[in-house]
N, C-alpha and C positions, 0 to 999 in steps of 0.2 A: 929501741926499748916501748915508744908509743905504739908500735906495729904486736908488740908483744901484749900489750895491755888490751888493746882492741882485738886481737886475735882471741885472748881468754874472756873478754865481754862478751864477743859474740857467742862463743862457744856453753857461756852460761845463760845466756838466750834462748837459744838453741836447745841447750839442757831442760830450762824451762819449761820452756811451750813444749816439749815431749813430754816431762811432766804433767805440765796440765792436759795435754789429749789424753794419758792414760788414764788420770784422776776421773777426766769425762768417759771416758769409755767404762770405767769400771760404774760409775753412778749412774749412766743410764742404763748397763744392764740392769742392775740392783732394782731399777724404777721399773724395768719390761718385767721383770721377775713378780717383783711387787701387782703387776697390771694383772699379769695371769692368774696369779693366785685370787686377788678380788672377784678378777673376772669367772673363775671357775665356782666361790664362793655366790656368787651372784648367781647362776645356775643352777647350784644346788637348793641356793634359799628359794630360789622360782620354783623348783619342782618341789619343795618342803609347801608351799603356799600353795601349789595346785592341787595336792595330794587331802589337804587340808579343805580347802575349797569344796572339793569331795566330799570330804565327811560332813562339811555341812550342807552339804545338799541334801546325802542319804538322811542324816537328822531331822532337817525340816520334811522329807517326804514323811518321814516316820510318825513325826508330829501330826502332819496333816490328814494320816492315815484314821480311818474311823479306830475308835475301839470298841469293837465286837467282841464276842465271847472267843470265837476264832484268836482275834490277837492277844487275846489277856490270856488263853491257854499258852498258845505262841511261845510268848515272854516266860511263862512260867516254866516250861520245860526247857526254855534255852537257857535262860539267867540264874535260876532258882532250882533245876534239878528238879521240879516236882512234875506229878503225874496223877492219873486218876485212880482210885482205890484197886478195881480191879483189871487194870492193865499189868504186864507184865516187862521187865524193862529187860535185855540181853548187853551186854557190854564185852567189846571186843569185835575183832574185825573175825568174821565167821569163814571158812574155807580158802586160810591162808596158810 
């Protein structure tokens, strides 16, 4: 009877160890997946930061540029769609 109880205790200990190993493997896999996801997010955020830094640099360049008549006319054309009274504006792609 003692031998049988000892065997059951050993089987229970082996089962408990197996369950712990499986749980630790599952938790390790979940942690690795979360790490990879955060790494991917960090790469995306870094790319977005670089893009925004380039935009800031372009804006600084535009602010530092002199505001002469040519620059004002360019902005009026591009942003406001304005033109000189004697100009003729053609829309669309010619030759396609």
